[in-house]
MARDRENNU-376654 format. One record per residue (C-alpha): x, y, z; residue in three letters. Coordinates in steps of 0.2 Angstrom, whole numbers, padded with zeros to 4 digits, always signed. Layout:
// residues N
XYZala ...
This chain:
// residues 356
+0479+0770+0490unk +0466+0774+0476unk +0448+0771+0481unk +0442+0754+0478unk +0459+0745+0476unk +0465+0732+0487unk +0480+0734+0498unk +0492+0720+0501unk +0486+0720+0520unk +0468+0718+0514unk +0472+0704+0502unk +0483+0694+0515unk +0469+0697+0529unk +0454+0692+0519unk +0458+0683+0503unk +0471+0670+0507unk +0462+0655+0512unk +0466+0638+0520unk +0461+0623+0509unk +0452+0607+0515unk +0452+0591+0503unk +0434+0589+0498unk +0434+0570+0501unk +0436+0574+0520unk +0418+0580+0519unk +0403+0569+0515unk +0411+0553+0511unk +0408+0537+0521unk +0427+0534+0524unk +0430+0550+0533unk +0412+0551+0540unk +0417+0548+0558unk +0433+0558+0558unk +0429+0573+0569unk +0428+0591+0562unk +0442+0597+0574unk +0454+0583+0567unk +0450+0589+0549unk +0453+0607+0554unk +0470+0602+0562unk +0474+0592+0546unk +0470+0607+0536unk +0482+0619+0546unk +0497+0606+0546unk +0495+0603+0527unk +0494+0621+0524unk +0511+0623+0533unk +0518+0610+0521unk +0518+0623+0508unk +0531+0633+0518unk +0541+0618+0520unk +0541+0615+0501unk +0547+0632+0497unk +0560+0631+0510unk +0566+0615+0504unk +0567+0622+0486unk +0578+0637+0492unk +0588+0629+0505unk +0586+0610+0505unk +0580+0610+0523unk +0564+0601+0529unk +0568+0586+0518unk +0573+0570+0527unk +0585+0557+0521unk +0571+0547+0512unk +0567+0563+0502unk +0550+0566+0511unk +0545+0583+0516unk +0540+0586+0534unk +0532+0600+0544unk +0538+0608+0560unk +0522+0613+0570unk +0525+0612+0589unk +0510+0609+0600unk +0511+0626+0608unk +0509+0634+0590unk +0495+0622+0586unk +0487+0627+0603unk +0488+0645+0599unk +0481+0644+0581unk +0467+0632+0586unk +0462+0638+0604unk +0463+0619+0609unk +0472+0613+0624unk +0487+0602+0624unk +0478+0586+0628unk +0466+0589+0614unk +0479+0593+0602unk +0488+0576+0606unk +0471+0567+0605unk +0467+0575+0587unk +0484+0571+0581unk +0482+0552+0586unk +0466+0552+0577unk +0474+0559+0561unk +0487+0545+0563unk +0474+0532+0564unk +0466+0538+0548unk +0483+0538+0539unk +0483+0557+0537unk +0498+0560+0548unk +0515+0553+0553unk +0524+0560+0568unk +0542+0557+0572unk +0551+0561+0588unk +0567+0570+0587unk +0574+0569+0604unk +0574+0581+0620unk +0569+0599+0617unk +0567+0596+0598unk +0550+0598+0590unk +0543+0582+0582unk +0542+0581+0563unk +0525+0580+0556unk +0522+0572+0539unk +0504+0576+0533unk +0499+0562+0521unk +0488+0561+0506unk +0470+0559+0508unk +0462+0543+0500unk +0456+0546+0482unk +0450+0528+0478unk +0431+0530+0474unk +0428+0512+0480unk +0437+0515+0497unk +0428+0531+0499unk +0411+0523+0498unk +0416+0511+0512unk +0416+0515+0531unk +0434+0517+0538unk +0432+0502+0549unk +0427+0491+0535unk +0440+0497+0522unk +0457+0489+0519unk +0472+0500+0523unk +0476+0509+0507unk +0494+0512+0512unk +0497+0494+0514unk +0490+0491+0497unk +0502+0504+0490unk +0517+0496+0499unk +0512+0479+0491unk +0512+0488+0474unk +0529+0496+0477unk +0536+0479+0482unk +0528+0470+0467unk +0537+0482+0455unk +0553+0484+0465unk +0564+0471+0457unk +0557+0471+0440unk +0551+0488+0435unk +0559+0487+0417unk +0551+0472+0409unk +0561+0459+0400unk +0555+0447+0386unk +0555+0433+0399unk +0547+0443+0413unk +0534+0452+0403unk +0522+0437+0402unk +0521+0435+0421unk +0520+0454+0424unk +0505+0455+0412unk +0496+0441+0422unk +0499+0450+0438unk +0496+0468+0433unk +0486+0467+0417unk +0491+0476+0401unk +0485+0494+0398unk +0480+0492+0380unk +0477+0508+0371unk +0459+0503+0368unk +0456+0500+0387unk +0466+0514+0395unk +0451+0525+0396unk +0460+0540+0388unk +0446+0553+0386unk +0446+0559+0368unk +0439+0576+0371unk +0452+0586+0381unk +0440+0601+0384unk +0435+0592+0400unk +0452+0596+0407unk +0447+0615+0407unk +0430+0612+0415unk +0432+0620+0432unk +0413+0619+0435unk +0411+0600+0437unk +0413+0600+0456unk +0399+0613+0458unk +0383+0607+0467unk +0381+0592+0478unk +0386+0578+0466unk +0383+0560+0473unk +0399+0551+0476unk +0393+0536+0466unk +0394+0546+0450unk +0411+0553+0454unk +0423+0546+0440unk +0440+0539+0443unk +0447+0554+0434unk +0439+0566+0446unk +0443+0557+0461unk +0461+0556+0456unk +0462+0575+0453unk +0455+0578+0471unk +0470+0569+0479unk +0487+0577+0483unk +0501+0574+0471unk +0517+0581+0478unk +0527+0592+0466unk +0516+0587+0450unk +0509+0602+0442unk +0490+0604+0439unk +0493+0601+0420unk +0502+0584+0424unk +0488+0579+0435unk +0475+0583+0423unk +0484+0573+0409unk +0487+0558+0420unk +0468+0559+0425unk +0464+0554+0407unk +0470+0537+0411unk +0456+0534+0423unk +0458+0521+0436unk +0476+0518+0430unk +0481+0537+0434unk +0488+0533+0451unk +0498+0518+0445unk +0507+0529+0432unk +0509+0543+0445unk +0518+0530+0456unk +0530+0527+0442unk +0536+0545+0442unk +0541+0543+0461unk +0547+0525+0460unk +0559+0530+0446unk +0565+0545+0455unk +0568+0535+0471unk +0577+0522+0460unk +0589+0535+0452unk +0592+0543+0469unk +0597+0526+0476unk +0608+0521+0461unk +0617+0537+0461unk +0617+0540+0480unk +0636+0544+0479unk +0632+0560+0469unk +0618+0565+0482unk +0628+0564+0498unk +0625+0582+0503unk +0609+0585+0492unk +0600+0569+0497unk +0587+0571+0484unk +0583+0577+0466unk +0572+0592+0468unk +0556+0587+0460unk +0548+0605+0460unk +0561+0611+0449unk +0556+0599+0435unk +0537+0600+0437unk +0535+0609+0421unk +0547+0597+0412unk +0536+0583+0418unk +0521+0590+0409unk +0531+0587+0393unk +0535+0569+0398unk +0517+0564+0401unk +0512+0573+0384unk +0525+0562+0376unk +0518+0546+0383unk +0501+0550+0377unk +0508+0554+0360unk +0517+0538+0360unk +0502+0528+0365unk +0490+0536+0351unk +0504+0535+0338unk +0507+0517+0342unk +0488+0513+0342unk +0486+0521+0324unk +0501+0512+0317unk +0496+0495+0324unk +0511+0495+0336unk +0502+0496+0352unk +0512+0498+0368unk +0510+0481+0378unk +0515+0487+0395unk +0512+0506+0397unk +0517+0507+0416unk +0533+0498+0412unk +0536+0509+0396unk +0533+0525+0406unk +0544+0519+0420unk +0559+0518+0408unk +0555+0535+0402unk +0555+0542+0420unk +0571+0533+0424unk +0580+0542+0409unk +0571+0558+0414unk +0577+0558+0432unk +0594+0553+0426unk +0595+0568+0415unk +0588+0579+0429unk +0602+0573+0441unk +0615+0576+0428unk +0609+0594+0425unk +0607+0598+0443unk +0625+0592+0447unk +0633+0601+0432unk +0623+0618+0434unk +0620+0619+0453unk +0604+0620+0462unk +0603+0640+0462unk +0607+0642+0443unk +0595+0628+0439unk +0581+0634+0450unk +0582+0651+0443unk +0581+0644+0425unk +0567+0634+0430unk +0558+0649+0436unk +0561+0658+0420unk +0555+0644+0410unk +0538+0644+0420unk +0536+0662+0417unk +0542+0663+0399unk +0537+0645+0392unk +0538+0651+0374unk +0557+0656+0376unk +0561+0641+0386unk +0549+0627+0383unk +0561+0613+0389unk +0573+0614+0403unk +0582+0598+0397unk +0583+0604+0379unk +0590+0621+0385unk +0605+0613+0393unk +0606+0598+0380unk +0599+0603+0363unk +0605+0587+0356unk +0598+0572+0364unk +0610+0561+0373unk +0610+0543+0369unk +0608+0531+0384unk +0626+0527+0383unk +0632+0545+0383unk +0620+0549+0397unk +0628+0535+0408unk +0645+0540+0403unk +0642+0558+0408unk +0635+0552+0425unk +0650+0541+0427unk +0662+0556+0424unk +0653+0565+0437unk +0656+0551+0449unk +0675+0551+0445unk +0675+0570+0448unk +0667+0568+0465unk 
């Protein structure tokens, strides 16, 4: 090895780090969560990366609901932390209490499944003590149920929906006009007080599954509505998986990571539609509902292409598109250069069902 150059062993030993969500430190909500529990969460959450990679390659470590889990037995946690078994069990219970971990038993002689969960990113909740704050996941479930049966608004239901949720008018959706802030990597430097942390910043500090950093940055432009729009991506995906479960018997889910770059284009299209409509005096009245319809079509196209091409071929093309975006800017356009009408898309999916 030439003098001064870094070997692979040196990089692996000294320059690969664990990551701890910043909101776990210095916020009222997580103030009483002990440091050992935060450390344990960091280890379990880091192993999630391995599960995601394995899920992408083999489909393993994904349950029937499409959730990714981690296998991290107590004996391995004991070895990695230096803690005893009783302390590991106690710390996991503390993480469960703070809604940072779910644990499911798998029977005799099988390790439990661990589901590391997202940290709280709502600035209002983070300012509250954990004991005084409402359960954010109960709120999330209420939101899911609220939209479950009426995601796509009709002329009759739109008025009621707007009263319940409120319209995201283009003039009120907090789209930040100066996109240069997206590339500002220094805005977290120093000890900024939590009360000046913007909704956009707190959203970016959370965990967002298979969404790319660009998609997260784009969604953060919507400020307080960013999380609602992010939920539409996952809600639409689950709905398509449910509607076409007969095509997913052996696959169980649509592989979101394969489509992460394509989702960037969808969010950019949403922003373009909002601004164009605003300029033309044809504002989108219900942006979440509009985006949900976009996402349903998107995931239907994703399912169609996955079933036609096979996961391995599609995954390879996705990796190629990420490496050479100039040559393959759109995965959907690569396979379908001519846009399918809604009728054609449904017919193609019906044909797949008949072939199954």
